Every structure is written in structure tokens, then in C-alpha cells.
BASE-525134 format. One record per atom (N, C-alpha, C): residue number from 0; x negated, y negated, z negated; atom name. Coordinates in Angstrom, 1 decimal, padded with zeros to 4 digits, always signed. Layout:
residues N
<site><n>NUM</n><px>X</px><py>Y</py><pz>Z</pz><atom>CA</atom></site>
...
***
This chain:
residues 69
<site><n>0</n><px>-091.7</px><py>-046.2</py><pz>-166.0</pz><atom>N</atom></site>
<site><n>0</n><px>-091.3</px><py>-044.9</py><pz>-166.2</pz><atom>CA</atom></site>
<site><n>0</n><px>-091.5</px><py>-044.1</py><pz>-164.9</pz><atom>C</atom></site>
<site><n>1</n><px>-092.1</px><py>-042.9</py><pz>-165.1</pz><atom>N</atom></site>
<site><n>1</n><px>-092.3</px><py>-042.0</py><pz>-163.9</pz><atom>CA</atom></site>
<site><n>1</n><px>-091.4</px><py>-040.9</py><pz>-164.0</pz><atom>C</atom></site>
<site><n>2</n><px>-090.7</px><py>-040.6</py><pz>-162.9</pz><atom>N</atom></site>
<site><n>2</n><px>-089.8</px><py>-039.5</py><pz>-162.8</pz><atom>CA</atom></site>
<site><n>2</n><px>-090.4</px><py>-038.5</py><pz>-161.9</pz><atom>C</atom></site>
<site><n>3</n><px>-090.6</px><py>-037.3</py><pz>-162.3</pz><atom>N</atom></site>
<site><n>3</n><px>-091.1</px><py>-036.2</py><pz>-161.5</pz><atom>CA</atom></site>
<site><n>3</n><px>-089.9</px><py>-035.3</py><pz>-161.0</pz><atom>C</atom></site>
<site><n>4</n><px>-089.4</px><py>-035.7</py><pz>-159.9</pz><atom>N</atom></site>
<site><n>4</n><px>-088.2</px><py>-035.0</py><pz>-159.4</pz><atom>CA</atom></site>
<site><n>4</n><px>-088.2</px><py>-034.9</py><pz>-157.9</pz><atom>C</atom></site>
<site><n>5</n><px>-087.5</px><py>-033.9</py><pz>-157.3</pz><atom>N</atom></site>
<site><n>5</n><px>-087.4</px><py>-033.8</py><pz>-155.9</pz><atom>CA</atom></site>
<site><n>5</n><px>-086.1</px><py>-034.5</py><pz>-155.4</pz><atom>C</atom></site>
<site><n>6</n><px>-085.3</px><py>-035.0</py><pz>-156.3</pz><atom>N</atom></site>
<site><n>6</n><px>-084.1</px><py>-035.7</py><pz>-155.8</pz><atom>CA</atom></site>
<site><n>6</n><px>-084.4</px><py>-037.0</py><pz>-155.2</pz><atom>C</atom></site>
<site><n>7</n><px>-083.7</px><py>-037.4</py><pz>-154.1</pz><atom>N</atom></site>
<site><n>7</n><px>-084.0</px><py>-038.7</py><pz>-153.5</pz><atom>CA</atom></site>
<site><n>7</n><px>-083.7</px><py>-039.9</py><pz>-154.4</pz><atom>C</atom></site>
<site><n>8</n><px>-084.4</px><py>-041.0</py><pz>-154.2</pz><atom>N</atom></site>
<site><n>8</n><px>-084.3</px><py>-042.2</py><pz>-155.0</pz><atom>CA</atom></site>
<site><n>8</n><px>-082.8</px><py>-042.7</py><pz>-155.0</pz><atom>C</atom></site>
<site><n>9</n><px>-082.1</px><py>-042.5</py><pz>-153.9</pz><atom>N</atom></site>
<site><n>9</n><px>-080.7</px><py>-043.1</py><pz>-153.8</pz><atom>CA</atom></site>
<site><n>9</n><px>-079.8</px><py>-042.4</py><pz>-154.8</pz><atom>C</atom></site>
<site><n>10</n><px>-080.1</px><py>-041.1</py><pz>-155.2</pz><atom>N</atom></site>
<site><n>10</n><px>-079.2</px><py>-040.4</py><pz>-156.1</pz><atom>CA</atom></site>
<site><n>10</n><px>-079.5</px><py>-040.8</py><pz>-157.6</pz><atom>C</atom></site>
<site><n>11</n><px>-080.8</px><py>-041.2</py><pz>-157.8</pz><atom>N</atom></site>
<site><n>11</n><px>-081.2</px><py>-041.5</py><pz>-159.2</pz><atom>CA</atom></site>
<site><n>11</n><px>-080.9</px><py>-043.0</py><pz>-159.5</pz><atom>C</atom></site>
<site><n>12</n><px>-081.1</px><py>-043.9</py><pz>-158.5</pz><atom>N</atom></site>
<site><n>12</n><px>-080.8</px><py>-045.3</py><pz>-158.6</pz><atom>CA</atom></site>
<site><n>12</n><px>-079.8</px><py>-045.7</py><pz>-157.5</pz><atom>C</atom></site>
<site><n>13</n><px>-078.5</px><py>-045.5</py><pz>-157.8</pz><atom>N</atom></site>
<site><n>13</n><px>-077.6</px><py>-045.9</py><pz>-156.7</pz><atom>CA</atom></site>
<site><n>13</n><px>-077.5</px><py>-047.4</py><pz>-156.5</pz><atom>C</atom></site>
<site><n>14</n><px>-077.2</px><py>-047.7</py><pz>-155.3</pz><atom>N</atom></site>
<site><n>14</n><px>-077.1</px><py>-049.1</py><pz>-154.9</pz><atom>CA</atom></site>
<site><n>14</n><px>-075.8</px><py>-049.7</py><pz>-155.5</pz><atom>C</atom></site>
<site><n>15</n><px>-075.9</px><py>-050.6</py><pz>-156.4</pz><atom>N</atom></site>
<site><n>15</n><px>-074.8</px><py>-051.2</py><pz>-157.1</pz><atom>CA</atom></site>
<site><n>15</n><px>-074.2</px><py>-052.4</py><pz>-156.4</pz><atom>C</atom></site>
<site><n>16</n><px>-074.9</px><py>-052.9</py><pz>-155.4</pz><atom>N</atom></site>
<site><n>16</n><px>-074.5</px><py>-054.1</py><pz>-154.7</pz><atom>CA</atom></site>
<site><n>16</n><px>-073.3</px><py>-053.8</py><pz>-153.8</pz><atom>C</atom></site>
<site><n>17</n><px>-073.2</px><py>-052.5</py><pz>-153.3</pz><atom>N</atom></site>
<site><n>17</n><px>-072.1</px><py>-052.2</py><pz>-152.4</pz><atom>CA</atom></site>
<site><n>17</n><px>-070.9</px><py>-051.5</py><pz>-153.2</pz><atom>C</atom></site>
<site><n>18</n><px>-071.1</px><py>-051.1</py><pz>-154.4</pz><atom>N</atom></site>
<site><n>18</n><px>-070.1</px><py>-050.5</py><pz>-155.2</pz><atom>CA</atom></site>
<site><n>18</n><px>-069.0</px><py>-051.5</py><pz>-155.6</pz><atom>C</atom></site>
<site><n>19</n><px>-067.8</px><py>-051.1</py><pz>-155.5</pz><atom>N</atom></site>
<site><n>19</n><px>-066.7</px><py>-052.0</py><pz>-155.9</pz><atom>CA</atom></site>
<site><n>19</n><px>-066.6</px><py>-051.9</py><pz>-157.5</pz><atom>C</atom></site>
<site><n>20</n><px>-066.9</px><py>-053.0</py><pz>-158.1</pz><atom>N</atom></site>
<site><n>20</n><px>-066.8</px><py>-053.1</py><pz>-159.6</pz><atom>CA</atom></site>
<site><n>20</n><px>-065.4</px><py>-053.5</py><pz>-160.0</pz><atom>C</atom></site>
<site><n>21</n><px>-064.9</px><py>-053.0</py><pz>-161.1</pz><atom>N</atom></site>
<site><n>21</n><px>-063.6</px><py>-053.3</py><pz>-161.6</pz><atom>CA</atom></site>
<site><n>21</n><px>-063.5</px><py>-054.8</py><pz>-161.9</pz><atom>C</atom></site>
<site><n>22</n><px>-062.3</px><py>-055.4</py><pz>-161.9</pz><atom>N</atom></site>
<site><n>22</n><px>-062.1</px><py>-056.8</py><pz>-162.2</pz><atom>CA</atom></site>
<site><n>22</n><px>-062.0</px><py>-057.0</py><pz>-163.7</pz><atom>C</atom></site>
<site><n>23</n><px>-063.1</px><py>-056.8</py><pz>-164.4</pz><atom>N</atom></site>
<site><n>23</n><px>-063.1</px><py>-057.0</py><pz>-165.8</pz><atom>CA</atom></site>
<site><n>23</n><px>-063.6</px><py>-058.3</py><pz>-166.2</pz><atom>C</atom></site>
<site><n>24</n><px>-063.1</px><py>-058.9</py><pz>-167.3</pz><atom>N</atom></site>
<site><n>24</n><px>-063.5</px><py>-060.2</py><pz>-167.8</pz><atom>CA</atom></site>
<site><n>24</n><px>-063.3</px><py>-060.2</py><pz>-169.3</pz><atom>C</atom></site>
<site><n>25</n><px>-064.0</px><py>-061.0</py><pz>-170.0</pz><atom>N</atom></site>
<site><n>25</n><px>-063.9</px><py>-061.3</py><pz>-171.4</pz><atom>CA</atom></site>
<site><n>25</n><px>-062.9</px><py>-062.4</py><pz>-171.6</pz><atom>C</atom></site>
<site><n>26</n><px>-062.0</px><py>-062.2</py><pz>-172.6</pz><atom>N</atom></site>
<site><n>26</n><px>-061.1</px><py>-063.3</py><pz>-172.9</pz><atom>CA</atom></site>
<site><n>26</n><px>-060.7</px><py>-063.2</py><pz>-174.4</pz><atom>C</atom></site>
<site><n>27</n><px>-060.1</px><py>-064.3</py><pz>-174.9</pz><atom>N</atom></site>
<site><n>27</n><px>-059.6</px><py>-064.5</py><pz>-176.2</pz><atom>CA</atom></site>
<site><n>27</n><px>-058.1</px><py>-064.4</py><pz>-176.1</pz><atom>C</atom></site>
<site><n>28</n><px>-057.5</px><py>-063.5</py><pz>-176.9</pz><atom>N</atom></site>
<site><n>28</n><px>-056.0</px><py>-063.4</py><pz>-177.0</pz><atom>CA</atom></site>
<site><n>28</n><px>-055.6</px><py>-063.4</py><pz>-178.4</pz><atom>C</atom></site>
<site><n>29</n><px>-054.9</px><py>-064.4</py><pz>-178.8</pz><atom>N</atom></site>
<site><n>29</n><px>-054.4</px><py>-064.5</py><pz>-180.2</pz><atom>CA</atom></site>
<site><n>29</n><px>-055.6</px><py>-064.5</py><pz>-181.2</pz><atom>C</atom></site>
<site><n>30</n><px>-056.7</px><py>-065.1</py><pz>-180.8</pz><atom>N</atom></site>
<site><n>30</n><px>-057.9</px><py>-065.1</py><pz>-181.7</pz><atom>CA</atom></site>
<site><n>30</n><px>-058.8</px><py>-063.9</py><pz>-181.7</pz><atom>C</atom></site>
<site><n>31</n><px>-058.4</px><py>-062.9</py><pz>-180.8</pz><atom>N</atom></site>
<site><n>31</n><px>-059.2</px><py>-061.6</py><pz>-180.7</pz><atom>CA</atom></site>
<site><n>31</n><px>-059.9</px><py>-061.6</py><pz>-179.4</pz><atom>C</atom></site>
<site><n>32</n><px>-061.2</px><py>-061.5</py><pz>-179.5</pz><atom>N</atom></site>
<site><n>32</n><px>-062.0</px><py>-061.4</py><pz>-178.2</pz><atom>CA</atom></site>
<site><n>32</n><px>-061.9</px><py>-059.9</py><pz>-177.7</pz><atom>C</atom></site>
<site><n>33</n><px>-061.7</px><py>-059.8</py><pz>-176.4</pz><atom>N</atom></site>
<site><n>33</n><px>-061.5</px><py>-058.5</py><pz>-175.8</pz><atom>CA</atom></site>
<site><n>33</n><px>-061.9</px><py>-058.5</py><pz>-174.3</pz><atom>C</atom></site>
<site><n>34</n><px>-062.2</px><py>-057.3</py><pz>-173.8</pz><atom>N</atom></site>
<site><n>34</n><px>-062.5</px><py>-057.1</py><pz>-172.4</pz><atom>CA</atom></site>
<site><n>34</n><px>-061.3</px><py>-056.6</py><pz>-171.8</pz><atom>C</atom></site>
<site><n>35</n><px>-060.8</px><py>-057.3</py><pz>-170.7</pz><atom>N</atom></site>
<site><n>35</n><px>-059.6</px><py>-056.9</py><pz>-170.0</pz><atom>CA</atom></site>
<site><n>35</n><px>-059.9</px><py>-056.7</py><pz>-168.6</pz><atom>C</atom></site>
<site><n>36</n><px>-059.0</px><py>-056.0</py><pz>-167.9</pz><atom>N</atom></site>
<site><n>36</n><px>-059.1</px><py>-055.6</py><pz>-166.5</pz><atom>CA</atom></site>
<site><n>36</n><px>-057.8</px><py>-056.0</py><pz>-165.8</pz><atom>C</atom></site>
<site><n>37</n><px>-057.9</px><py>-056.5</py><pz>-164.7</pz><atom>N</atom></site>
<site><n>37</n><px>-056.7</px><py>-056.9</py><pz>-163.9</pz><atom>CA</atom></site>
<site><n>37</n><px>-056.2</px><py>-055.7</py><pz>-163.1</pz><atom>C</atom></site>
<site><n>38</n><px>-054.9</px><py>-055.3</py><pz>-163.2</pz><atom>N</atom></site>
<site><n>38</n><px>-054.4</px><py>-054.2</py><pz>-162.5</pz><atom>CA</atom></site>
<site><n>38</n><px>-053.8</px><py>-054.7</py><pz>-161.2</pz><atom>C</atom></site>
<site><n>39</n><px>-053.2</px><py>-053.7</py><pz>-160.4</pz><atom>N</atom></site>
<site><n>39</n><px>-052.7</px><py>-054.1</py><pz>-159.1</pz><atom>CA</atom></site>
<site><n>39</n><px>-051.5</px><py>-055.0</py><pz>-159.1</pz><atom>C</atom></site>
<site><n>40</n><px>-050.9</px><py>-055.2</py><pz>-160.3</pz><atom>N</atom></site>
<site><n>40</n><px>-049.7</px><py>-056.1</py><pz>-160.4</pz><atom>CA</atom></site>
<site><n>40</n><px>-050.1</px><py>-057.4</py><pz>-161.0</pz><atom>C</atom></site>
<site><n>41</n><px>-051.4</px><py>-057.7</py><pz>-161.0</pz><atom>N</atom></site>
<site><n>41</n><px>-052.0</px><py>-059.0</py><pz>-161.6</pz><atom>CA</atom></site>
<site><n>41</n><px>-051.7</px><py>-059.1</py><pz>-163.0</pz><atom>C</atom></site>
<site><n>42</n><px>-051.6</px><py>-058.0</py><pz>-163.8</pz><atom>N</atom></site>
<site><n>42</n><px>-051.4</px><py>-058.0</py><pz>-165.2</pz><atom>CA</atom></site>
<site><n>42</n><px>-052.8</px><py>-057.7</py><pz>-165.9</pz><atom>C</atom></site>
<site><n>43</n><px>-052.9</px><py>-058.2</py><pz>-167.1</pz><atom>N</atom></site>
<site><n>43</n><px>-054.2</px><py>-058.0</py><pz>-167.9</pz><atom>CA</atom></site>
<site><n>43</n><px>-054.0</px><py>-056.8</py><pz>-168.7</pz><atom>C</atom></site>
<site><n>44</n><px>-054.9</px><py>-055.8</py><pz>-168.6</pz><atom>N</atom></site>
<site><n>44</n><px>-054.8</px><py>-054.6</py><pz>-169.4</pz><atom>CA</atom></site>
<site><n>44</n><px>-056.1</px><py>-054.5</py><pz>-170.3</pz><atom>C</atom></site>
<site><n>45</n><px>-055.9</px><py>-054.2</py><pz>-171.5</pz><atom>N</atom></site>
<site><n>45</n><px>-057.0</px><py>-054.2</py><pz>-172.5</pz><atom>CA</atom></site>
<site><n>45</n><px>-057.9</px><py>-053.0</py><pz>-172.2</pz><atom>C</atom></site>
<site><n>46</n><px>-059.2</px><py>-053.3</py><pz>-172.0</pz><atom>N</atom></site>
<site><n>46</n><px>-060.2</px><py>-052.2</py><pz>-171.9</pz><atom>CA</atom></site>
<site><n>46</n><px>-060.9</px><py>-051.9</py><pz>-173.2</pz><atom>C</atom></site>
<site><n>47</n><px>-061.3</px><py>-053.0</py><pz>-173.9</pz><atom>N</atom></site>
<site><n>47</n><px>-062.1</px><py>-052.8</py><pz>-175.1</pz><atom>CA</atom></site>
<site><n>47</n><px>-061.9</px><py>-054.1</py><pz>-176.0</pz><atom>C</atom></site>
<site><n>48</n><px>-061.8</px><py>-053.9</py><pz>-177.3</pz><atom>N</atom></site>
<site><n>48</n><px>-061.7</px><py>-055.0</py><pz>-178.2</pz><atom>CA</atom></site>
<site><n>48</n><px>-063.2</px><py>-055.3</py><pz>-178.6</pz><atom>C</atom></site>
<site><n>49</n><px>-063.6</px><py>-056.6</py><pz>-178.6</pz><atom>N</atom></site>
<site><n>49</n><px>-065.0</px><py>-057.0</py><pz>-178.8</pz><atom>CA</atom></site>
<site><n>49</n><px>-065.1</px><py>-057.7</py><pz>-180.1</pz><atom>C</atom></site>
<site><n>50</n><px>-064.1</px><py>-057.7</py><pz>-180.9</pz><atom>N</atom></site>
<site><n>50</n><px>-064.1</px><py>-058.5</py><pz>-182.2</pz><atom>CA</atom></site>
<site><n>50</n><px>-065.0</px><py>-057.8</py><pz>-183.2</pz><atom>C</atom></site>
<site><n>51</n><px>-065.5</px><py>-058.5</py><pz>-184.2</pz><atom>N</atom></site>
<site><n>51</n><px>-066.3</px><py>-057.9</py><pz>-185.3</pz><atom>CA</atom></site>
<site><n>51</n><px>-065.5</px><py>-057.8</py><pz>-186.5</pz><atom>C</atom></site>
<site><n>52</n><px>-064.2</px><py>-058.2</py><pz>-186.5</pz><atom>N</atom></site>
<site><n>52</n><px>-063.3</px><py>-058.1</py><pz>-187.6</pz><atom>CA</atom></site>
<site><n>52</n><px>-062.6</px><py>-056.7</py><pz>-187.6</pz><atom>C</atom></site>
<site><n>53</n><px>-062.8</px><py>-055.9</py><pz>-188.6</pz><atom>N</atom></site>
<site><n>53</n><px>-062.2</px><py>-054.6</py><pz>-188.6</pz><atom>CA</atom></site>
<site><n>53</n><px>-060.7</px><py>-054.6</py><pz>-188.6</pz><atom>C</atom></site>
<site><n>54</n><px>-060.1</px><py>-055.7</py><pz>-189.1</pz><atom>N</atom></site>
<site><n>54</n><px>-058.6</px><py>-055.7</py><pz>-189.1</pz><atom>CA</atom></site>
<site><n>54</n><px>-058.1</px><py>-055.8</py><pz>-187.6</pz><atom>C</atom></site>
<site><n>55</n><px>-058.8</px><py>-056.3</py><pz>-186.7</pz><atom>N</atom></site>
<site><n>55</n><px>-058.4</px><py>-056.4</py><pz>-185.3</pz><atom>CA</atom></site>
<site><n>55</n><px>-058.2</px><py>-055.0</py><pz>-184.7</pz><atom>C</atom></site>
<site><n>56</n><px>-059.1</px><py>-054.1</py><pz>-185.1</pz><atom>N</atom></site>
<site><n>56</n><px>-059.1</px><py>-052.7</py><pz>-184.6</pz><atom>CA</atom></site>
<site><n>56</n><px>-057.9</px><py>-051.9</py><pz>-185.2</pz><atom>C</atom></site>
<site><n>57</n><px>-057.5</px><py>-052.3</py><pz>-186.4</pz><atom>N</atom></site>
<site><n>57</n><px>-056.4</px><py>-051.6</py><pz>-187.1</pz><atom>CA</atom></site>
<site><n>57</n><px>-055.0</px><py>-052.2</py><pz>-186.7</pz><atom>C</atom></site>
<site><n>58</n><px>-055.0</px><py>-053.3</py><pz>-186.0</pz><atom>N</atom></site>
<site><n>58</n><px>-053.7</px><py>-053.9</py><pz>-185.5</pz><atom>CA</atom></site>
<site><n>58</n><px>-053.1</px><py>-053.1</py><pz>-184.4</pz><atom>C</atom></site>
<site><n>59</n><px>-051.9</px><py>-052.6</py><pz>-184.7</pz><atom>N</atom></site>
<site><n>59</n><px>-051.3</px><py>-051.7</py><pz>-183.7</pz><atom>CA</atom></site>
<site><n>59</n><px>-050.7</px><py>-052.4</py><pz>-182.4</pz><atom>C</atom></site>
<site><n>60</n><px>-050.8</px><py>-053.7</py><pz>-182.5</pz><atom>N</atom></site>
<site><n>60</n><px>-050.3</px><py>-054.5</py><pz>-181.3</pz><atom>CA</atom></site>
<site><n>60</n><px>-051.4</px><py>-054.5</py><pz>-180.2</pz><atom>C</atom></site>
<site><n>61</n><px>-052.6</px><py>-054.3</py><pz>-180.5</pz><atom>N</atom></site>
<site><n>61</n><px>-053.7</px><py>-054.4</py><pz>-179.5</pz><atom>CA</atom></site>
<site><n>61</n><px>-054.5</px><py>-053.1</py><pz>-179.5</pz><atom>C</atom></site>
<site><n>62</n><px>-054.4</px><py>-052.3</py><pz>-178.4</pz><atom>N</atom></site>
<site><n>62</n><px>-055.1</px><py>-051.1</py><pz>-178.2</pz><atom>CA</atom></site>
<site><n>62</n><px>-055.5</px><py>-051.0</py><pz>-176.8</pz><atom>C</atom></site>
<site><n>63</n><px>-056.6</px><py>-050.2</py><pz>-176.5</pz><atom>N</atom></site>
<site><n>63</n><px>-057.0</px><py>-050.0</py><pz>-175.1</pz><atom>CA</atom></site>
<site><n>63</n><px>-055.9</px><py>-049.4</py><pz>-174.2</pz><atom>C</atom></site>
<site><n>64</n><px>-055.7</px><py>-050.0</py><pz>-173.1</pz><atom>N</atom></site>
<site><n>64</n><px>-054.6</px><py>-049.5</py><pz>-172.2</pz><atom>CA</atom></site>
<site><n>64</n><px>-053.3</px><py>-050.3</py><pz>-172.3</pz><atom>C</atom></site>
<site><n>65</n><px>-053.2</px><py>-051.2</py><pz>-173.3</pz><atom>N</atom></site>
<site><n>65</n><px>-052.0</px><py>-052.0</py><pz>-173.4</pz><atom>CA</atom></site>
<site><n>65</n><px>-052.1</px><py>-053.1</py><pz>-172.4</pz><atom>C</atom></site>
<site><n>66</n><px>-050.9</px><py>-053.5</py><pz>-171.9</pz><atom>N</atom></site>
<site><n>66</n><px>-050.8</px><py>-054.6</py><pz>-170.9</pz><atom>CA</atom></site>
<site><n>66</n><px>-050.4</px><py>-055.8</py><pz>-171.7</pz><atom>C</atom></site>
<site><n>67</n><px>-051.1</px><py>-056.9</py><pz>-171.5</pz><atom>N</atom></site>
<site><n>67</n><px>-050.8</px><py>-058.1</py><pz>-172.2</pz><atom>CA</atom></site>
<site><n>67</n><px>-049.8</px><py>-058.9</py><pz>-171.4</pz><atom>C</atom></site>
<site><n>68</n><px>-048.9</px><py>-059.5</py><pz>-172.2</pz><atom>N</atom></site>
<site><n>68</n><px>-047.8</px><py>-060.3</py><pz>-171.5</pz><atom>CA</atom></site>
<site><n>68</n><px>-048.2</px><py>-061.8</py><pz>-171.4</pz><atom>C</atom></site>
***
């Protein structure tokens, strides 16, 4: 791909090796696969549900932002 721009390369392709990435990981919780992130209190917070079952998305017990016990 060729980009015709006057912007420096560092702005278009930022260096991801130095950026602090969130502590996200995939896990299974009660049979539901999800992406969770560890917060400052070492608790797991749901970022995204990765299941293919539509019933998992309709379950009110699991939603993004919820902290798992």
C-alpha cells in the first residue's frame, strides 16, 4: 500500500512495542468464553463476550464492565 501524505511515518504507524497494552486475556467462566481485563484491585472485569451462543448475550448476569467474583 502506498500512502501519499506529508505526515511523518511515526504518526501513521505508531510504535506498539513501547505502548502499554491492557492486561486482557481470554477465559472461560461458567462455560462462556469471554475477554477479561485485570483491574487495579486484581479483579477480572468483562471486556467482551466471545461466545457464539446468542443466549449468552441475553444473560443479564454477564455484560461488559461487570466484575467477576
